[in-house]
A tleap script that builds the chain and sets N, CA, C and O, in Angstrom:
source leaprc.protein.ff14SB
mol = sequence {
  NMET THR SER GLN GLY ASP VAL LYS ALA LEU
  GLN GLY ARG ASP GLY TYR ARG LEU ARG ILE
  GLY SER TYR ARG VAL ILE PHE ASP GLU ASP
  ALA THR THR ILE LEU ALA ILE TYR ILE GLY
  ARG ARG ALA THR THR THR TYR LYS ARG CSER
}
set mol.1.N position { 88.426 85.151 99.774 }
set mol.1.CA position { 86.447 85.934 100.172 }
set mol.1.C position { 86.187 87.035 98.966 }
set mol.1.O position { 85.161 87.646 99.265 }
set mol.2.N position { 86.570 87.380 98.079 }
set mol.2.CA position { 85.783 87.991 97.399 }
set mol.2.C position { 85.410 87.255 96.208 }
set mol.2.O position { 84.831 87.999 95.417 }
set mol.3.N position { 85.528 86.068 95.793 }
set mol.3.CA position { 85.357 84.955 94.686 }
set mol.3.C position { 83.944 84.191 95.212 }
set mol.3.O position { 83.294 83.483 94.443 }
set mol.4.N position { 83.348 84.537 97.325 }
set mol.4.CA position { 82.547 84.342 97.257 }
set mol.4.C position { 81.321 85.137 98.082 }
set mol.4.O position { 81.451 85.811 99.104 }
set mol.5.N position { 80.050 84.847 97.308 }
set mol.5.CA position { 79.010 85.716 97.912 }
set mol.5.C position { 78.523 86.699 97.376 }
set mol.5.O position { 78.478 86.665 96.146 }
set mol.6.N position { 78.028 87.822 98.022 }
set mol.6.CA position { 77.748 88.936 97.619 }
set mol.6.C position { 78.485 89.867 97.909 }
set mol.6.O position { 77.995 90.834 98.493 }
set mol.7.N position { 79.721 89.843 97.620 }
set mol.7.CA position { 81.164 90.837 97.534 }
set mol.7.C position { 81.237 91.660 95.998 }
set mol.7.O position { 81.318 91.238 94.844 }
set mol.8.N position { 81.166 93.076 96.605 }
set mol.8.CA position { 81.664 93.530 95.320 }
set mol.8.C position { 82.654 94.982 95.396 }
set mol.8.O position { 82.312 95.836 96.214 }
set mol.9.N position { 84.032 95.265 94.422 }
set mol.9.CA position { 84.842 96.010 94.370 }
set mol.9.C position { 84.109 97.637 94.690 }
set mol.9.O position { 83.021 98.024 94.263 }
set mol.10.N position { 85.027 98.366 95.517 }
set mol.10.CA position { 84.629 99.511 95.844 }
set mol.10.C position { 84.526 100.453 94.661 }
set mol.10.O position { 85.305 100.228 93.735 }
set mol.11.N position { 83.762 101.381 94.555 }
set mol.11.CA position { 84.268 102.617 93.074 }
set mol.11.C position { 84.777 103.234 93.728 }
set mol.11.O position { 84.303 103.058 94.850 }
set mol.12.N position { 85.957 104.318 93.749 }
set mol.12.CA position { 86.312 105.514 93.610 }
set mol.12.C position { 87.844 105.167 95.620 }
set mol.12.O position { 88.717 105.823 96.188 }
set mol.13.N position { 87.297 104.029 95.755 }
set mol.13.CA position { 88.592 103.792 96.920 }
set mol.13.C position { 88.546 102.297 96.771 }
set mol.13.O position { 87.793 101.711 95.994 }
set mol.14.N position { 89.577 101.619 97.733 }
set mol.14.CA position { 90.230 100.398 97.846 }
set mol.14.C position { 88.945 99.672 98.604 }
set mol.14.O position { 88.146 100.364 99.234 }
set mol.15.N position { 88.817 98.432 98.517 }
set mol.15.CA position { 88.061 97.970 99.006 }
set mol.15.C position { 87.045 96.913 98.697 }
set mol.15.O position { 87.261 96.430 97.586 }
set mol.16.N position { 86.015 96.394 99.302 }
set mol.16.CA position { 85.157 96.039 99.055 }
set mol.16.C position { 84.186 95.537 99.840 }
set mol.16.O position { 84.514 95.318 101.005 }
set mol.17.N position { 82.940 95.264 99.479 }
set mol.17.CA position { 81.410 94.920 100.258 }
set mol.17.C position { 81.006 94.343 100.008 }
set mol.17.O position { 80.690 94.126 98.838 }
set mol.18.N position { 80.604 93.351 101.487 }
set mol.18.CA position { 79.733 92.160 101.092 }
set mol.18.C position { 78.276 92.453 101.814 }
set mol.18.O position { 78.202 93.018 102.905 }
set mol.19.N position { 77.015 91.953 100.993 }
set mol.19.CA position { 75.983 92.069 101.925 }
set mol.19.C position { 75.044 91.344 101.825 }
set mol.19.O position { 74.472 90.584 101.044 }
set mol.20.N position { 75.003 91.832 103.001 }
set mol.20.CA position { 74.675 90.370 104.138 }
set mol.20.C position { 72.628 90.618 104.845 }
set mol.20.O position { 71.959 90.533 105.875 }
set mol.21.N position { 72.525 90.910 103.541 }
set mol.21.CA position { 70.779 91.728 103.834 }
set mol.21.C position { 70.387 92.815 104.095 }
set mol.21.O position { 70.045 93.663 103.271 }
set mol.22.N position { 70.389 92.936 105.423 }
set mol.22.CA position { 70.310 94.934 104.806 }
set mol.22.C position { 71.745 95.425 105.654 }
set mol.22.O position { 71.821 96.651 105.741 }
set mol.23.N position { 72.656 94.825 106.160 }
set mol.23.CA position { 73.814 94.803 106.526 }
set mol.23.C position { 75.000 95.147 106.069 }
set mol.23.O position { 75.451 94.035 105.795 }
set mol.24.N position { 76.089 96.148 105.706 }
set mol.24.CA position { 77.318 96.352 104.920 }
set mol.24.C position { 78.939 96.197 106.133 }
set mol.24.O position { 79.600 96.731 107.024 }
set mol.25.N position { 78.789 95.064 105.258 }
set mol.25.CA position { 80.816 94.726 106.119 }
set mol.25.C position { 81.691 96.069 104.628 }
set mol.25.O position { 80.892 96.589 103.848 }
set mol.26.N position { 82.354 96.219 104.562 }
set mol.26.CA position { 83.265 97.206 104.412 }
set mol.26.C position { 84.462 96.590 104.986 }
set mol.26.O position { 84.751 96.487 106.178 }
set mol.27.N position { 85.407 96.020 103.500 }
set mol.27.CA position { 87.400 95.690 103.873 }
set mol.27.C position { 87.480 95.840 102.949 }
set mol.27.O position { 86.821 96.251 101.994 }
set mol.28.N position { 89.050 95.222 103.352 }
set mol.28.CA position { 89.926 95.256 102.438 }
set mol.28.C position { 91.308 94.048 102.699 }
set mol.28.O position { 91.844 94.029 103.807 }
set mol.29.N position { 91.650 93.371 101.913 }
set mol.29.CA position { 92.118 92.353 101.978 }
set mol.29.C position { 93.508 92.831 101.277 }
set mol.29.O position { 93.739 93.731 100.470 }
set mol.30.N position { 94.337 91.869 101.909 }
set mol.30.CA position { 95.204 90.926 101.119 }
set mol.30.C position { 95.846 89.490 101.303 }
set mol.30.O position { 95.385 88.709 102.136 }
set mol.31.N position { 96.876 89.182 100.536 }
set mol.31.CA position { 97.305 87.548 100.503 }
set mol.31.C position { 97.095 86.958 101.768 }
set mol.31.O position { 97.212 85.748 101.578 }
set mol.32.N position { 96.721 87.275 103.564 }
set mol.32.CA position { 96.859 86.724 104.800 }
set mol.32.C position { 96.193 87.530 105.344 }
set mol.32.O position { 95.737 87.117 106.411 }
set mol.33.N position { 95.876 88.702 105.037 }
set mol.33.CA position { 94.526 89.590 106.106 }
set mol.33.C position { 93.611 89.633 105.524 }
set mol.33.O position { 93.377 89.416 104.335 }
set mol.34.N position { 92.909 89.974 106.491 }
set mol.34.CA position { 91.497 90.937 105.930 }
set mol.34.C position { 91.001 91.713 106.831 }
set mol.34.O position { 90.672 91.260 107.927 }
set mol.35.N position { 90.867 93.012 106.513 }
set mol.35.CA position { 90.755 94.427 107.696 }
set mol.35.C position { 89.161 94.756 107.693 }
set mol.35.O position { 88.634 95.251 106.697 }
set mol.36.N position { 88.562 94.504 108.657 }
set mol.36.CA position { 86.633 95.069 108.747 }
set mol.36.C position { 87.315 96.355 108.920 }
set mol.36.O position { 88.370 96.599 109.505 }
set mol.37.N position { 86.316 97.310 108.153 }
set mol.37.CA position { 86.349 98.635 108.031 }
set mol.37.C position { 85.322 98.907 108.413 }
set mol.37.O position { 85.601 99.469 109.472 }
set mol.38.N position { 83.960 98.927 108.297 }
set mol.38.CA position { 82.931 99.228 108.454 }
set mol.38.C position { 81.867 98.167 108.796 }
set mol.38.O position { 81.590 97.691 107.695 }
set mol.39.N position { 81.185 97.592 109.644 }
set mol.39.CA position { 80.296 96.375 109.678 }
set mol.39.C position { 78.711 98.263 110.451 }
set mol.39.O position { 78.766 99.213 111.231 }
set mol.40.N position { 77.734 97.662 109.525 }
set mol.40.CA position { 76.770 98.170 110.110 }
set mol.40.C position { 75.139 98.233 109.733 }
set mol.40.O position { 74.844 97.060 109.500 }
set mol.41.N position { 74.403 98.743 109.630 }
set mol.41.CA position { 72.897 98.693 108.859 }
set mol.41.C position { 73.464 99.288 107.282 }
set mol.41.O position { 74.565 99.822 107.421 }
set mol.42.N position { 73.034 99.311 106.041 }
set mol.42.CA position { 72.248 99.640 105.022 }
set mol.42.C position { 71.953 101.065 105.235 }
set mol.42.O position { 70.767 101.195 105.539 }
set mol.43.N position { 72.626 102.254 105.187 }
set mol.43.CA position { 72.496 103.994 104.971 }
set mol.43.C position { 72.766 104.590 104.271 }
set mol.43.O position { 73.074 103.983 103.245 }
set mol.44.N position { 72.909 106.439 104.171 }
set mol.44.CA position { 72.681 106.685 102.565 }
set mol.44.C position { 73.925 106.911 103.063 }
set mol.44.O position { 74.598 106.736 102.047 }
set mol.45.N position { 74.871 107.241 104.130 }
set mol.45.CA position { 76.557 107.029 104.439 }
set mol.45.C position { 76.548 105.822 104.679 }
set mol.45.O position { 76.527 105.561 105.882 }
set mol.46.N position { 76.554 105.048 104.056 }
set mol.46.CA position { 77.276 103.544 104.525 }
set mol.46.C position { 78.363 103.827 103.814 }
set mol.46.O position { 79.366 103.587 104.487 }
set mol.47.N position { 78.689 104.358 102.420 }
set mol.47.CA position { 79.617 104.264 101.418 }
set mol.47.C position { 80.307 105.303 101.880 }
set mol.47.O position { 81.244 104.563 102.181 }
set mol.48.N position { 80.737 106.480 102.248 }
set mol.48.CA position { 80.573 108.079 102.124 }
set mol.48.C position { 82.001 107.388 102.754 }
set mol.48.O position { 82.042 106.305 103.338 }
set mol.49.N position { 83.084 108.227 102.504 }
set mol.49.CA position { 84.251 108.295 103.133 }
set mol.49.C position { 84.903 109.542 104.508 }
set mol.49.O position { 84.937 110.750 104.276 }
set mol.50.N position { 85.319 108.997 105.742 }
set mol.50.CA position { 85.088 109.541 106.315 }
set mol.50.C position { 86.166 110.509 107.233 }
set mol.50.O position { 85.728 111.297 108.071 }
savepdb mol mol.pdb
quit
């Protein structure tokens, strides 16, 4: 999945972000699984760790 679309590796943490208009999907993947960590509108807190 990381080879298609507007996907970038996150800085300072594991995972990737997928941009879909004003929405962001933060996810991690391995050979068999894609785990969605966050799905929502882009905000100043989108990439902050909780």
